[in-house]
PANU-571417 format. One line per field, with one value per residue (C-alpha): residue in one letter; x, y, z. Coordinates in Angstrom, 3 decimals, padded with zeros to 6 digits, always signed. Layout:
N
resn: [a:...]
east: [X:...]
north: [Y:...]
up: [Z:...]
//
This chain:
279
resn: [m:s:g:g:n:y:t:s:l:d:n:q:k:i:s:g:s:v:p:a:v:s:d:l:g:h:t:s:v:k:f:s:d:s:n:l:q:t:f:p:l:h:q:a:q:g:k:i:s:g:g:s:q:p:p:r:d:a:d:d:t:f:s:k:p:i:n:g:s:e:e:p:q:q:s:g:w:f:r:t:f:t:l:a:a:y:k:p:y:f:d:v:d:t:s:d:v:l:e:r:i:k:d:s:l:f:p:f:s:g:s:f:s:e:k:t:a:d:n:p:d:l:y:g:p:f:w:i:c:t:t:l:i:f:v:a:a:s:i:g:t:f:v:t:y:v:a:h:k:i:q:k:k:e:w:d:y:d:i:n:v:v:t:w:s:a:g:l:f:y:g:y:v:t:i:i:p:l:g:l:y:i:i:l:k:y:f:s:a:p:a:g:l:v:q:l:f:s:l:y:g:y:s:l:f:v:f:i:p:a:l:c:l:s:v:v:p:l:e:p:f:r:w:a:v:a:g:v:a:g:f:m:s:a:a:f:v:a:l:n:l:r:a:h:i:k:s:a:g:e:r:w:f:l:i:v:a:g:i:f:l:l:q:l:a:l:a:v:v:l:k:l:y:l:f:t:v:t:v]
east: [+139.064:+136.315:+134.903:+137.038:+136.435:+132.962:+134.019:+135.874:+133.268:+130.772:+133.546:+134.170:+129.992:+130.079:+131.021:+131.730:+128.753:+126.317:+128.614:+129.668:+125.959:+125.701:+128.980:+127.336:+124.017:+126.056:+128.039:+124.756:+123.260:+126.438:+126.917:+123.033:+123.700:+126.484:+124.285:+121.671:+124.062:+126.144:+122.781:+123.617:+119.525:+120.761:+121.598:+117.885:+115.906:+115.732:+114.180:+112.467:+115.962:+116.344:+120.307:+120.297:+120.332:+117.546:+117.647:+118.650:+115.858:+113.214:+110.527:+110.658:+107.458:+105.981:+108.675:+107.937:+105.716:+102.165:+102.073:+105.342:+106.854:+105.461:+101.908:+100.483:+099.711:+096.462:+097.368:+096.299:+092.781:+092.892:+092.404:+088.969:+087.129:+087.854:+085.824:+088.722:+088.772:+085.142:+085.437:+086.432:+083.334:+081.028:+082.636:+080.231:+078.518:+074.878:+075.047:+077.476:+074.301:+071.951:+073.802:+074.133:+070.637:+069.851:+072.321:+070.300:+067.437:+068.116:+069.983:+071.126:+073.359:+076.143:+078.468:+077.856:+080.996:+082.859:+082.164:+082.197:+085.598:+088.001:+085.608:+082.821:+080.952:+079.031:+076.507:+073.917:+073.901:+073.042:+070.833:+068.819:+068.242:+067.661:+064.743:+063.517:+063.211:+060.703:+059.081:+058.400:+056.871:+054.800:+053.621:+052.674:+051.062:+048.912:+047.592:+046.914:+045.033:+042.841:+042.043:+040.592:+038.828:+036.998:+035.923:+035.375:+037.557:+039.519:+043.497:+046.629:+050.069:+052.623:+055.652:+058.109:+057.690:+060.298:+062.788:+062.057:+062.911:+065.687:+067.252:+066.027:+067.596:+070.792:+071.454:+070.999:+073.084:+075.887:+075.787:+075.355:+077.965:+080.510:+079.450:+079.705:+083.420:+084.754:+083.498:+084.675:+088.233:+087.900:+087.598:+091.050:+088.121:+088.730:+086.285:+086.752:+084.274:+083.341:+082.122:+080.006:+078.608:+077.945:+076.504:+074.458:+073.352:+072.232:+070.582:+067.771:+066.578:+064.020:+062.326:+061.129:+058.877:+057.698:+056.789:+054.869:+052.889:+051.818:+049.095:+046.683:+044.640:+044.847:+046.542:+047.925:+048.877:+051.540:+053.002:+053.672:+055.283:+057.071:+058.357:+059.017:+061.302:+063.207:+063.950:+065.486:+067.500:+068.715:+069.531:+071.247:+073.422:+074.324:+075.164:+077.505:+079.202:+079.392:+082.398:+084.601:+083.108:+083.956:+087.553:+086.651:+086.857:+084.109:+081.672:+081.065:+077.593:+076.702:+077.834:+075.907:+072.673:+072.874:+073.228:+070.466:+068.398:+068.778:+067.372:+064.299:+064.317:+064.767:+061.655:+059.570:+059.908:+059.277:+056.030:+054.876:+055.552:+055.137:+053.023:+050.397:+047.942:+045.850:+042.920]
north: [+114.011:+112.750:+116.129:+117.743:+115.031:+116.015:+119.597:+118.674:+117.510:+119.940:+122.314:+120.652:+120.668:+116.782:+116.874:+113.330:+111.621:+111.350:+109.412:+107.677:+106.289:+105.667:+103.832:+101.653:+101.101:+100.198:+097.798:+096.433:+095.633:+093.829:+091.801:+090.469:+089.448:+087.873:+086.078:+084.897:+083.445:+081.485:+078.864:+077.092:+075.828:+072.466:+072.311:+072.883:+070.767:+067.582:+064.674:+067.282:+066.904:+063.986:+064.128:+065.095:+062.813:+062.907:+064.634:+061.957:+062.516:+062.105:+059.473:+057.234:+055.910:+058.040:+057.180:+053.406:+051.997:+051.134:+047.999:+047.031:+043.600:+043.634:+043.337:+039.841:+039.824:+037.776:+035.516:+032.040:+031.170:+033.027:+036.255:+034.598:+035.303:+038.710:+041.784:+043.066:+039.953:+040.986:+044.742:+045.363:+042.844:+045.222:+048.361:+048.659:+052.138:+052.196:+052.540:+049.386:+047.237:+048.827:+047.717:+044.367:+044.163:+044.990:+042.348:+039.602:+040.989:+040.473:+036.912:+036.274:+038.666:+036.574:+039.103:+039.953:+036.995:+040.143:+042.968:+041.678:+039.829:+042.211:+043.429:+040.775:+042.232:+040.409:+043.531:+043.142:+039.118:+039.905:+042.329:+040.591:+037.787:+039.393:+041.357:+038.384:+036.369:+039.430:+039.866:+035.929:+036.108:+039.051:+038.341:+034.782:+035.904:+038.415:+036.372:+033.494:+036.274:+037.160:+033.688:+032.801:+036.280:+035.731:+031.706:+033.351:+031.060:+031.500:+032.636:+032.477:+033.206:+031.288:+032.197:+029.283:+031.343:+033.407:+030.764:+028.637:+031.855:+032.469:+028.764:+028.545:+031.537:+032.115:+028.496:+028.154:+031.097:+029.440:+025.429:+025.459:+027.985:+026.148:+022.924:+024.532:+025.840:+022.357:+020.421:+022.953:+022.526:+019.065:+019.289:+021.878:+024.639:+026.643:+029.827:+032.780:+031.445:+035.084:+035.508:+032.605:+033.876:+037.217:+035.640:+033.068:+036.299:+038.112:+035.283:+035.491:+038.889:+037.934:+036.422:+039.164:+040.802:+037.159:+036.890:+040.420:+039.259:+035.555:+038.393:+037.168:+034.589:+032.681:+029.400:+029.027:+032.822:+032.099:+028.938:+031.037:+033.539:+031.201:+029.266:+032.244:+033.773:+029.977:+030.121:+033.741:+032.626:+029.606:+031.311:+033.863:+031.853:+029.032:+031.656:+033.287:+030.045:+028.531:+030.083:+029.533:+026.025:+024.823:+024.619:+021.421:+019.212:+017.408:+017.291:+020.969:+020.413:+018.456:+020.878:+023.585:+021.414:+020.371:+024.000:+025.264:+022.451:+023.237:+026.804:+025.595:+023.278:+025.916:+028.176:+024.764:+025.051:+028.454:+027.769:+024.771:+026.704:+030.168:+030.759:+028.339:+029.346:+026.880:+027.214]
up: [+068.115:+067.511:+067.194:+065.138:+062.357:+062.471:+062.087:+059.132:+057.350:+057.884:+056.061:+053.185:+053.251:+052.329:+048.736:+048.182:+050.171:+047.021:+045.215:+047.434:+047.738:+044.404:+044.094:+046.964:+045.354:+042.010:+043.998:+045.390:+042.264:+040.874:+044.113:+043.732:+039.798:+041.272:+043.544:+041.338:+038.607:+041.259:+041.005:+037.966:+036.191:+035.551:+039.369:+040.534:+038.215:+040.059:+038.188:+035.726:+033.927:+032.273:+032.709:+036.121:+039.240:+041.262:+045.300:+047.708:+049.536:+046.334:+046.727:+043.834:+043.991:+040.783:+038.555:+038.585:+035.598:+035.966:+034.410:+035.616:+036.013:+039.604:+038.500:+037.410:+033.821:+032.539:+029.677:+027.832:+028.968:+032.270:+029.876:+028.658:+031.951:+032.101:+030.691:+029.178:+027.026:+025.641:+025.596:+021.769:+020.267:+022.392:+021.038:+017.522:+016.469:+016.184:+012.465:+012.348:+013.999:+012.082:+008.723:+009.666:+010.630:+006.989:+005.542:+007.644:+005.802:+002.407:+002.832:-000.636:-000.744:+001.538:+002.247:+005.912:+006.684:+004.175:+005.855:+009.769:+009.040:+010.674:+013.428:+014.332:+017.511:+020.310:+021.126:+018.206:+018.624:+022.468:+022.404:+019.345:+021.724:+024.632:+022.570:+021.243:+025.053:+025.678:+022.743:+022.516:+026.174:+025.472:+021.883:+023.120:+026.600:+024.610:+021.869:+024.858:+027.002:+023.904:+022.866:+026.151:+026.569:+023.402:+024.196:+027.871:+029.448:+032.657:+031.702:+033.998:+033.467:+032.107:+033.590:+031.809:+028.424:+029.238:+030.778:+027.919:+025.122:+026.881:+027.220:+023.319:+021.994:+024.291:+023.783:+020.039:+019.680:+021.832:+021.431:+017.681:+016.730:+018.881:+018.017:+014.032:+015.163:+016.090:+013.304:+010.635:+012.821:+012.296:+008.467:+008.182:+007.478:+010.888:+011.321:+014.332:+016.739:+017.659:+013.967:+013.885:+017.286:+015.342:+012.245:+014.196:+016.671:+013.465:+012.165:+014.701:+014.023:+011.098:+013.910:+015.444:+013.409:+012.553:+016.052:+016.085:+013.102:+015.242:+016.677:+013.330:+014.647:+011.643:+011.164:+007.972:+008.093:+011.316:+009.239:+006.396:+008.473:+010.419:+007.125:+005.558:+008.726:+008.654:+005.165:+005.317:+008.318:+007.178:+004.103:+005.385:+007.703:+004.617:+001.910:+004.073:+005.142:+002.002:+000.538:+003.758:+003.912:+000.522:+001.451:+003.634:+000.497:-001.122:+002.139:+002.155:+000.932:+003.518:+005.926:+004.638:+003.722:+007.684:+008.744:+006.378:+007.472:+011.604:+010.763:+009.508:+012.096:+014.828:+012.624:+013.435:+016.960:+017.260:+015.526:+017.568:+020.837:+020.525:+016.769:+018.050:+020.382:+022.568:+024.597]
//
């Protein structure tokens, strides 16, 4: 039976075989197209789609917010002891620091507080005090060494100059502004504590060139240098705080005068200890 069927196919010259293959191929393409269309995109997106639900086996570890309620947040006085609290006060450009140093050398303009009201910094005051410590130690040591050599006397290095200078400059720009902050708050004329730190820190810059000029071995000249530097520093602080302290009432003049005299006292202390060479 099967042999007869094959014979009949041969006699017909398999004329229908080619269309049959073409139809089969056409049918398979349509079948593949229909298979691709049976997978909607909105069901395969998973977490990428905002409206679709995540897969059942998905891990939601990375979907939790980083700063969630589970992590403790520093607030109040605890924030004072973190580095993040002081980072904005060190985010300052070199051009800004140089501009503020220039303002400290021209004290009679009295515009430093207005320029730094919105962005006071601690970067400049920190490096000014640090530079003062090393300049005072190096210049004082050099002047003392030369004086001993001229008189042919034995010279010993005094390490106390570094520790004394560090305590003086760092302590001055910390304790004095803090005390002034409490006084102004008592007289209902509060000022920004960081702004006071910045003002007093920049007021000490004038003593850096003054210490360098102290190498001149003339005592009257050293007194003149210390006096001019002290007057410029005192005028810089007093004039920049005068407009603000006037709101403290009738005693504003006494506060400004106390600020001025305290800066002059600092200059006298520097002259007696750092500008004076004893052999």
